[in-house]
Biopython code that builds the backbone (N, CA, C, O; Angstrom):
import numpy as np
from Bio.PDB.StructureBuilder import StructureBuilder

atoms = [
    (1, "UNK", "N", (-13.678, 35.143, 3.313)),
    (1, "UNK", "CA", (-12.819, 34.200, 2.644)),
    (1, "UNK", "C", (-13.464, 33.758, 1.329)),
    (1, "UNK", "O", (-14.682, 33.814, 1.165)),
    (2, "UNK", "N", (-12.637, 33.332, 0.426)),
    (2, "UNK", "CA", (-13.111, 32.918, -0.894)),
    (2, "UNK", "C", (-12.784, 31.450, -1.140)),
    (2, "UNK", "O", (-11.873, 30.882, -0.538)),
    (3, "UNK", "N", (-13.553, 30.863, -2.037)),
    (3, "UNK", "CA", (-13.304, 29.478, -2.438)),
    (3, "UNK", "C", (-12.273, 29.439, -3.556)),
    (3, "UNK", "O", (-12.117, 30.403, -4.306)),
    (4, "UNK", "N", (-11.576, 28.319, -3.659)),
    (4, "UNK", "CA", (-10.661, 28.100, -4.779)),
    (4, "UNK", "C", (-11.508, 28.038, -6.039)),
    (4, "UNK", "O", (-12.494, 27.303, -6.095)),
    (5, "UNK", "N", (-11.127, 28.805, -7.046)),
    (5, "UNK", "CA", (-11.850, 28.788, -8.308)),
    (5, "UNK", "C", (-10.873, 28.592, -9.454)),
    (5, "UNK", "O", (-9.670, 28.810, -9.310)),
    (6, "UNK", "N", (-11.398, 28.187, -10.570)),
    (6, "UNK", "CA", (-10.599, 28.001, -11.773)),
    (6, "UNK", "C", (-11.372, 28.534, -12.959)),
    (6, "UNK", "O", (-12.454, 29.101, -12.809)),
    (7, "UNK", "N", (-10.811, 28.349, -14.130)),
    (7, "UNK", "CA", (-11.462, 28.796, -15.355)),
    (7, "UNK", "C", (-11.631, 27.601, -16.291)),
    (7, "UNK", "O", (-10.747, 26.752, -16.405)),
    (8, "UNK", "N", (-12.772, 27.556, -16.949)),
    (8, "UNK", "CA", (-12.972, 26.533, -17.966)),
    (8, "UNK", "C", (-12.267, 26.984, -19.242)),
    (8, "UNK", "O", (-11.797, 28.119, -19.331)),
    (9, "UNK", "N", (-12.195, 26.106, -20.212)),
    (9, "UNK", "CA", (-11.506, 26.417, -21.468)),
    (9, "UNK", "C", (-12.111, 27.639, -22.169)),
    (9, "UNK", "O", (-11.396, 28.414, -22.805)),
    (10, "UNK", "N", (-13.427, 27.805, -22.050)),
    (10, "UNK", "CA", (-14.057, 28.945, -22.698)),
    (10, "UNK", "C", (-14.164, 30.183, -21.804)),
    (10, "UNK", "O", (-14.876, 31.130, -22.138)),
    (11, "UNK", "N", (-13.463, 30.176, -20.676)),
    (11, "UNK", "CA", (-13.343, 31.373, -19.845)),
    (11, "UNK", "C", (-14.365, 31.547, -18.739)),
    (11, "UNK", "O", (-14.397, 32.604, -18.109)),
    (12, "UNK", "N", (-15.188, 30.566, -18.481)),
    (12, "UNK", "CA", (-16.150, 30.662, -17.389)),
    (12, "UNK", "C", (-15.493, 30.258, -16.074)),
    (12, "UNK", "O", (-14.670, 29.344, -16.023)),
    (13, "UNK", "N", (-15.879, 30.965, -15.012)),
    (13, "UNK", "CA", (-15.350, 30.639, -13.691)),
    (13, "UNK", "C", (-15.965, 29.332, -13.198)),
    (13, "UNK", "O", (-17.145, 29.070, -13.433)),
    (14, "UNK", "N", (-15.168, 28.514, -12.516)),
    (14, "UNK", "CA", (-15.593, 27.200, -12.032)),
    (14, "UNK", "C", (-15.059, 27.006, -10.628)),
    (14, "UNK", "O", (-13.882, 27.258, -10.369)),
    (15, "UNK", "N", (-15.909, 26.562, -9.721)),
    (15, "UNK", "CA", (-15.512, 26.256, -8.347)),
    (15, "UNK", "C", (-15.523, 24.744, -8.177)),
    (15, "UNK", "O", (-16.595, 24.140, -8.139)),
    (16, "UNK", "N", (-14.344, 24.115, -8.073)),
    (16, "UNK", "CA", (-14.307, 22.658, -7.904)),
    (16, "UNK", "C", (-14.913, 22.245, -6.572)),
    (16, "UNK", "O", (-14.763, 22.935, -5.564)),
    (17, "UNK", "N", (-15.598, 21.111, -6.584)),
    (17, "UNK", "CA", (-16.206, 20.536, -5.386)),
    (17, "UNK", "C", (-15.407, 19.283, -5.037)),
    (17, "UNK", "O", (-15.489, 18.275, -5.740)),
    (18, "UNK", "N", (-14.647, 19.346, -3.969)),
    (18, "UNK", "CA", (-13.773, 18.253, -3.561)),
    (18, "UNK", "C", (-14.519, 17.232, -2.711)),
    (18, "UNK", "O", (-15.474, 17.573, -2.013)),
    (19, "UNK", "N", (-14.077, 15.983, -2.774)),
    (19, "UNK", "CA", (-14.748, 14.913, -2.036)),
    (19, "UNK", "C", (-14.637, 15.165, -0.534)),
    (19, "UNK", "O", (-13.567, 15.474, -0.009)),
    (20, "UNK", "N", (-15.771, 15.024, 0.132)),
    (20, "UNK", "CA", (-15.821, 15.216, 1.582)),
    (20, "UNK", "C", (-15.971, 13.866, 2.282)),
    (20, "UNK", "O", (-15.228, 13.553, 3.213)),
    (21, "UNK", "N", (-16.946, 13.066, 1.820)),
    (21, "UNK", "CA", (-17.201, 11.779, 2.460)),
    (21, "UNK", "C", (-18.004, 10.869, 1.542)),
    (21, "UNK", "O", (-18.596, 11.313, 0.558)),
    (22, "UNK", "N", (-18.010, 9.585, 1.890)),
    (22, "UNK", "CA", (-18.828, 8.587, 1.214)),
    (22, "UNK", "C", (-19.688, 7.928, 2.289)),
    (22, "UNK", "O", (-19.168, 7.460, 3.301)),
    (23, "UNK", "N", (-20.988, 7.889, 2.075)),
    (23, "UNK", "CA", (-21.906, 7.251, 3.019)),
    (23, "UNK", "C", (-21.815, 5.742, 2.819)),
    (23, "UNK", "O", (-22.372, 5.204, 1.862)),
    (24, "UNK", "N", (-21.122, 5.069, 3.711)),
    (24, "UNK", "CA", (-20.900, 3.628, 3.545)),
    (24, "UNK", "C", (-22.170, 2.812, 3.745)),
    (24, "UNK", "O", (-22.221, 1.650, 3.343)),
    (25, "UNK", "N", (-23.195, 3.396, 4.358)),
    (25, "UNK", "CA", (-24.470, 2.692, 4.499)),
    (25, "UNK", "C", (-25.227, 2.651, 3.170)),
    (25, "UNK", "O", (-26.010, 1.731, 2.934)),
    (26, "UNK", "N", (-25.003, 3.632, 2.308)),
    (26, "UNK", "CA", (-25.636, 3.657, 0.990)),
    (26, "UNK", "C", (-24.809, 2.944, -0.067)),
    (26, "UNK", "O", (-25.365, 2.411, -1.027)),
    (27, "UNK", "N", (-23.496, 2.925, 0.092)),
    (27, "UNK", "CA", (-22.591, 2.368, -0.911)),
    (27, "UNK", "C", (-22.814, 0.867, -1.081)),
    (27, "UNK", "O", (-22.921, 0.129, -0.101)),
    (28, "UNK", "N", (-22.884, 0.423, -2.341)),
    (28, "UNK", "CA", (-23.074, -1.001, -2.634)),
    (28, "UNK", "C", (-21.790, -1.661, -3.133)),
    (28, "UNK", "O", (-21.785, -2.851, -3.447)),
    (29, "UNK", "N", (-20.701, -0.892, -3.206)),
    (29, "UNK", "CA", (-19.409, -1.451, -3.602)),
    (29, "UNK", "C", (-19.313, -1.857, -5.055)),
    (29, "UNK", "O", (-18.567, -2.778, -5.388)),
    (30, "UNK", "N", (-20.053, -1.188, -5.934)),
    (30, "UNK", "CA", (-20.075, -1.578, -7.348)),
    (30, "UNK", "C", (-18.775, -1.219, -8.078)),
    (30, "UNK", "O", (-18.445, -1.842, -9.086)),
    (31, "UNK", "N", (-18.044, -0.232, -7.586)),
    (31, "UNK", "CA", (-16.756, 0.134, -8.176)),
    (31, "UNK", "C", (-16.819, 1.102, -9.336)),
    (31, "UNK", "O", (-15.783, 1.408, -9.927)),
    (32, "UNK", "N", (-17.997, 1.596, -9.685)),
    (32, "UNK", "CA", (-18.108, 2.548, -10.797)),
    (32, "UNK", "C", (-17.312, 3.816, -10.515)),
    (32, "UNK", "O", (-16.634, 4.336, -11.401)),
    (33, "UNK", "N", (-17.391, 4.306, -9.302)),
    (33, "UNK", "CA", (-16.669, 5.520, -8.922)),
    (33, "UNK", "C", (-15.161, 5.284, -8.981)),
    (33, "UNK", "O", (-14.402, 6.154, -9.406)),
    (34, "UNK", "N", (-14.745, 4.111, -8.554)),
    (34, "UNK", "CA", (-13.324, 3.758, -8.554)),
    (34, "UNK", "C", (-12.756, 3.795, -9.972)),
    (34, "UNK", "O", (-11.649, 4.283, -10.202)),
    (35, "UNK", "N", (-13.537, 3.268, -10.916)),
    (35, "UNK", "CA", (-13.115, 3.265, -12.314)),
    (35, "UNK", "C", (-13.125, 4.657, -12.920)),
    (35, "UNK", "O", (-12.326, 4.946, -13.811)),
    (36, "UNK", "N", (-14.025, 5.536, -12.448)),
    (36, "UNK", "CA", (-14.144, 6.884, -12.998)),
    (36, "UNK", "C", (-13.052, 7.824, -12.499)),
    (36, "UNK", "O", (-12.735, 8.809, -13.165)),
    (37, "UNK", "N", (-12.480, 7.536, -11.347)),
    (37, "UNK", "CA", (-11.481, 8.428, -10.751)),
    (37, "UNK", "C", (-10.092, 8.145, -11.307)),
    (37, "UNK", "O", (-9.545, 7.059, -11.118)),
    (38, "UNK", "N", (-9.536, 9.122, -11.984)),
    (38, "UNK", "CA", (-8.196, 8.980, -12.565)),
    (38, "UNK", "C", (-7.092, 9.401, -11.597)),
    (38, "UNK", "O", (-5.910, 9.279, -11.919)),
    (39, "UNK", "N", (-7.460, 9.888, -10.431)),
    (39, "UNK", "CA", (-6.484, 10.449, -9.501)),
    (39, "UNK", "C", (-6.189, 9.567, -8.288)),
    (39, "UNK", "O", (-5.520, 10.019, -7.359)),
    (40, "UNK", "N", (-6.666, 8.335, -8.272)),
    (40, "UNK", "CA", (-6.395, 7.387, -7.185)),
    (40, "UNK", "C", (-6.834, 7.928, -5.818)),
    (40, "UNK", "O", (-6.093, 7.846, -4.839)),
    (41, "UNK", "N", (-8.045, 8.478, -5.772)),
    (41, "UNK", "CA", (-8.577, 9.037, -4.537)),
    (41, "UNK", "C", (-9.286, 7.960, -3.708)),
    (41, "UNK", "O", (-9.251, 8.001, -2.478)),
    (42, "UNK", "N", (-9.920, 7.011, -4.372)),
    (42, "UNK", "CA", (-10.782, 6.038, -3.697)),
    (42, "UNK", "C", (-10.087, 4.711, -3.424)),
    (42, "UNK", "O", (-9.109, 4.353, -4.081)),
    (43, "UNK", "N", (-10.618, 3.987, -2.431)),
    (43, "UNK", "CA", (-10.094, 2.671, -2.077)),
    (43, "UNK", "C", (-11.264, 1.773, -1.658)),
    (43, "UNK", "O", (-12.285, 2.259, -1.172)),
    (44, "UNK", "N", (-11.105, 0.461, -1.853)),
    (44, "UNK", "CA", (-12.100, -0.515, -1.403)),
    (44, "UNK", "C", (-11.853, -0.871, 0.051)),
    (44, "UNK", "O", (-10.710, -0.924, 0.504)),
    (45, "UNK", "N", (-12.929, -1.113, 0.771)),
    (45, "UNK", "CA", (-12.824, -1.649, 2.122)),
    (45, "UNK", "C", (-13.819, -2.797, 2.221)),
    (45, "UNK", "O", (-15.007, -2.616, 1.955)),
    (46, "UNK", "N", (-13.342, -3.965, 2.598)),
    (46, "UNK", "CA", (-14.201, -5.139, 2.701)),
    (46, "UNK", "C", (-14.796, -5.257, 4.090)),
    (46, "UNK", "O", (-14.174, -4.896, 5.089)),
    (47, "UNK", "N", (-16.017, -5.771, 4.128)),
    (47, "UNK", "CA", (-16.700, -6.022, 5.395)),
    (47, "UNK", "C", (-16.257, -7.393, 5.891)),
    (47, "UNK", "O", (-16.225, -8.353, 5.121)),
    (48, "UNK", "N", (-15.919, -7.487, 7.159)),
    (48, "UNK", "CA", (-15.469, -8.759, 7.725)),
    (48, "UNK", "C", (-16.655, -9.627, 8.138)),
    (48, "UNK", "O", (-17.079, -9.620, 9.294)),
    (49, "UNK", "N", (-17.166, -10.358, 7.187)),
    (49, "UNK", "CA", (-18.227, -11.327, 7.462)),
    (49, "UNK", "C", (-17.822, -12.645, 6.828)),
    (49, "UNK", "O", (-17.149, -12.670, 5.798)),
    (50, "UNK", "N", (-18.226, -13.717, 7.437)),
    (50, "UNK", "CA", (-17.816, -15.039, 6.954)),
    (50, "UNK", "C", (-18.285, -15.325, 5.532)),
    (50, "UNK", "O", (-17.475, -15.677, 4.675)),
    (51, "UNK", "N", (-19.574, -15.180, 5.271)),
    (51, "UNK", "CA", (-20.126, -15.515, 3.964)),
    (51, "UNK", "C", (-20.398, -14.287, 3.099)),
    (51, "UNK", "O", (-20.899, -14.421, 1.982)),
    (52, "UNK", "N", (-20.084, -13.123, 3.585)),
    (52, "UNK", "CA", (-20.388, -11.890, 2.856)),
    (52, "UNK", "C", (-19.226, -11.470, 1.969)),
    (52, "UNK", "O", (-18.067, -11.489, 2.383)),
    (53, "UNK", "N", (-19.554, -11.099, 0.764)),
    (53, "UNK", "CA", (-18.555, -10.556, -0.148)),
    (53, "UNK", "C", (-18.755, -9.052, -0.253)),
    (53, "UNK", "O", (-18.311, -8.437, -1.223)),
    (54, "UNK", "N", (-19.414, -8.454, 0.727)),
    (54, "UNK", "CA", (-19.743, -7.032, 0.725)),
    (54, "UNK", "C", (-18.489, -6.186, 0.862)),
    (54, "UNK", "O", (-17.611, -6.467, 1.678)),
    (55, "UNK", "N", (-18.427, -5.155, 0.053)),
    (55, "UNK", "CA", (-17.353, -4.174, 0.137)),
    (55, "UNK", "C", (-17.966, -2.805, -0.110)),
    (55, "UNK", "O", (-19.044, -2.699, -0.695)),
    (56, "UNK", "N", (-17.297, -1.781, 0.325)),
    (56, "UNK", "CA", (-17.735, -0.426, 0.043)),
    (56, "UNK", "C", (-16.514, 0.443, -0.197)),
    (56, "UNK", "O", (-15.391, 0.060, 0.130)),
    (57, "UNK", "N", (-16.740, 1.598, -0.762)),
    (57, "UNK", "CA", (-15.655, 2.508, -1.101)),
    (57, "UNK", "C", (-15.357, 3.438, 0.066)),
    (57, "UNK", "O", (-16.246, 3.799, 0.837)),
    (58, "UNK", "N", (-14.104, 3.813, 0.177)),
    (58, "UNK", "CA", (-13.667, 4.809, 1.162)),
    (58, "UNK", "C", (-12.805, 5.846, 0.458)),
    (58, "UNK", "O", (-12.338, 5.635, -0.661)),
    (59, "UNK", "N", (-12.605, 6.964, 1.135)),
    (59, "UNK", "CA", (-11.716, 8.000, 0.616)),
    (59, "UNK", "C", (-10.316, 7.625, 1.076)),
    (59, "UNK", "O", (-9.980, 7.782, 2.250)),
    (60, "UNK", "N", (-9.504, 7.132, 0.154)),
    (60, "UNK", "CA", (-8.165, 6.676, 0.484)),
    (60, "UNK", "C", (-7.113, 7.765, 0.433)),
    (60, "UNK", "O", (-6.233, 7.818, 1.293)),
    (61, "UNK", "N", (-7.191, 8.639, -0.568)),
    (61, "UNK", "CA", (-6.202, 9.704, -0.769)),
    (61, "UNK", "C", (-6.921, 11.004, -1.092)),
    (61, "UNK", "O", (-6.903, 11.452, -2.239)),
    (62, "UNK", "N", (-7.551, 11.612, -0.102)),
    (62, "UNK", "CA", (-8.338, 12.831, -0.324)),
    (62, "UNK", "C", (-7.505, 13.960, -0.917)),
    (62, "UNK", "O", (-8.032, 14.794, -1.653)),
    (63, "UNK", "N", (-6.231, 13.996, -0.611)),
    (63, "UNK", "CA", (-5.358, 15.042, -1.125)),
    (63, "UNK", "C", (-5.140, 14.984, -2.624)),
    (63, "UNK", "O", (-4.695, 15.965, -3.220)),
    (64, "UNK", "N", (-5.446, 13.846, -3.247)),
    (64, "UNK", "CA", (-5.302, 13.714, -4.699)),
    (64, "UNK", "C", (-6.504, 14.246, -5.465)),
    (64, "UNK", "O", (-6.430, 14.411, -6.683)),
    (65, "UNK", "N", (-7.607, 14.518, -4.780)),
    (65, "UNK", "CA", (-8.848, 14.947, -5.431)),
    (65, "UNK", "C", (-8.654, 16.284, -6.141)),
    (65, "UNK", "O", (-8.103, 17.226, -5.572)),
    (66, "UNK", "N", (-9.117, 16.356, -7.403)),
    (66, "UNK", "CA", (-9.019, 17.601, -8.181)),
    (66, "UNK", "C", (-10.370, 18.308, -8.289)),
    (66, "UNK", "O", (-10.463, 19.359, -8.923)),
    (67, "UNK", "N", (-11.406, 17.755, -7.686)),
    (67, "UNK", "CA", (-12.708, 18.410, -7.640)),
    (67, "UNK", "C", (-13.564, 18.243, -8.878)),
    (67, "UNK", "O", (-14.442, 19.068, -9.128)),
    (68, "UNK", "N", (-13.338, 17.207, -9.654)),
    (68, "UNK", "CA", (-14.101, 17.014, -10.896)),
    (68, "UNK", "C", (-15.465, 16.384, -10.662)),
    (68, "UNK", "O", (-16.345, 16.526, -11.511)),
    (69, "UNK", "N", (-15.673, 15.708, -9.572)),
    (69, "UNK", "CA", (-16.901, 15.025, -9.179)),
    (69, "UNK", "C", (-17.292, 13.878, -10.109)),
    (69, "UNK", "O", (-18.462, 13.498, -10.146)),
    (70, "UNK", "N", (-16.357, 13.326, -10.851)),
    (70, "UNK", "CA", (-16.658, 12.193, -11.732)),
    (70, "UNK", "C", (-17.165, 11.008, -10.923)),
    (70, "UNK", "O", (-18.059, 10.289, -11.368)),
    (71, "UNK", "N", (-16.605, 10.803, -9.748)),
    (71, "UNK", "CA", (-17.019, 9.685, -8.896)),
    (71, "UNK", "C", (-18.491, 9.815, -8.501)),
    (71, "UNK", "O", (-19.237, 8.837, -8.557)),
    (72, "UNK", "N", (-18.902, 10.995, -8.109)),
    (72, "UNK", "CA", (-20.281, 11.220, -7.690)),
    (72, "UNK", "C", (-21.274, 11.121, -8.829)),
    (72, "UNK", "O", (-22.408, 10.685, -8.626)),
    (73, "UNK", "N", (-20.865, 11.518, -10.022)),
    (73, "UNK", "CA", (-21.767, 11.442, -11.176)),
    (73, "UNK", "C", (-22.003, 10.004, -11.620)),
    (73, "UNK", "O", (-23.046, 9.706, -12.202)),
    (74, "UNK", "N", (-21.061, 9.110, -11.360)),
    (74, "UNK", "CA", (-21.230, 7.712, -11.768)),
    (74, "UNK", "C", (-21.887, 6.854, -10.695)),
    (74, "UNK", "O", (-22.255, 5.713, -10.972)),
    (75, "UNK", "N", (-22.042, 7.361, -9.498)),
    (75, "UNK", "CA", (-22.578, 6.587, -8.381)),
    (75, "UNK", "C", (-24.100, 6.404, -8.512)),
    (75, "UNK", "O", (-24.841, 7.386, -8.516)),
    (76, "UNK", "N", (-24.566, 5.144, -8.621)),
    (76, "UNK", "CA", (-26.004, 4.919, -8.751)),
    (76, "UNK", "C", (-26.784, 5.180, -7.448)),
    (76, "UNK", "O", (-27.999, 5.374, -7.490)),
    (77, "UNK", "N", (-26.112, 5.186, -6.319)),
    (77, "UNK", "CA", (-26.769, 5.386, -5.021)),
    (77, "UNK", "C", (-26.591, 6.799, -4.472)),
    (77, "UNK", "O", (-27.150, 7.128, -3.426)),
    (78, "UNK", "N", (-25.828, 7.631, -5.159)),
    (78, "UNK", "CA", (-25.606, 9.031, -4.753)),
    (78, "UNK", "C", (-25.112, 9.126, -3.310)),
    (78, "UNK", "O", (-25.664, 9.876, -2.506)),
    (79, "UNK", "N", (-24.075, 8.365, -2.992)),
    (79, "UNK", "CA", (-23.582, 8.327, -1.613)),
    (79, "UNK", "C", (-22.397, 9.260, -1.349)),
    (79, "UNK", "O", (-21.830, 9.241, -0.256)),
    (80, "UNK", "N", (-22.018, 10.073, -2.334)),
    (80, "UNK", "CA", (-20.895, 10.997, -2.168)),
    (80, "UNK", "C", (-21.361, 12.360, -1.683)),
    (80, "UNK", "O", (-22.455, 12.810, -2.025)),
    (81, "UNK", "N", (-20.526, 13.012, -0.886)),
    (81, "UNK", "CA", (-20.763, 14.402, -0.531)),
    (81, "UNK", "C", (-19.492, 15.186, -0.882)),
    (81, "UNK", "O", (-18.372, 14.697, -0.737)),
    (82, "UNK", "N", (-19.710, 16.415, -1.347)),
    (82, "UNK", "CA", (-18.608, 17.252, -1.820)),
    (82, "UNK", "C", (-18.714, 18.636, -1.187)),
    (82, "UNK", "O", (-19.780, 19.039, -0.722)),
    (83, "UNK", "N", (-17.587, 19.361, -1.177)),
    (83, "UNK", "CA", (-17.583, 20.737, -0.699)),
    (83, "UNK", "C", (-16.426, 21.483, -1.349)),
    (83, "UNK", "O", (-15.402, 20.881, -1.673)),
    (84, "UNK", "N", (-16.582, 22.788, -1.539)),
    (84, "UNK", "CA", (-15.475, 23.572, -2.074)),
    (84, "UNK", "C", (-14.427, 23.785, -0.976)),
    (84, "UNK", "O", (-14.705, 23.572, 0.204)),
    (85, "UNK", "N", (-13.246, 24.200, -1.365)),
    (85, "UNK", "CA", (-12.166, 24.447, -0.413)),
    (85, "UNK", "C", (-11.878, 25.938, -0.365)),
    (85, "UNK", "O", (-11.823, 26.600, -1.402)),
    (86, "UNK", "N", (-11.696, 26.462, 0.828)),
    (86, "UNK", "CA", (-11.384, 27.884, 1.004)),
    (86, "UNK", "C", (-9.926, 28.144, 0.665)),
    (86, "UNK", "O", (-9.064, 27.292, 0.880)),
    (87, "UNK", "N", (-9.663, 29.320, 0.138)),
    (87, "UNK", "CA", (-8.272, 29.706, -0.164)),
    (87, "UNK", "C", (-7.600, 30.246, 1.051)),
    (87, "UNK", "O", (-6.429, 30.621, 0.994)),
]
sb = StructureBuilder()
sb.init_structure("model")
sb.init_model(0)
sb.init_chain("A")
sb.init_seg("    ")
for serial, (resi, resn, name, xyz) in enumerate(atoms, 1):
    if name == "N":
        sb.init_residue(resn, " ", resi, " ")
    sb.init_atom(name, np.array(xyz, "f"), 0.0, 1.0, " ", f" {name:<3s}", serial, name[0])
structure = sb.get_structure()
């Protein structure tokens, strides 16, 4: 089987890496990834604690991911994991 591939503007082959998961134990809820994603893939999830304002990111709409990895490149904690998709 082969992975989904595309072409860059200058003709190089490119294999997009789609979002697989976010490690919520590493995530600090800073929102940088949320701002970087133009495809509405990510969502906030708040922790239910009385005095805690802690939140972390979740994969809300994985089907919208285009494989650009902008979210992972902006993450200061490197809590994203990605994988290519088979055709």
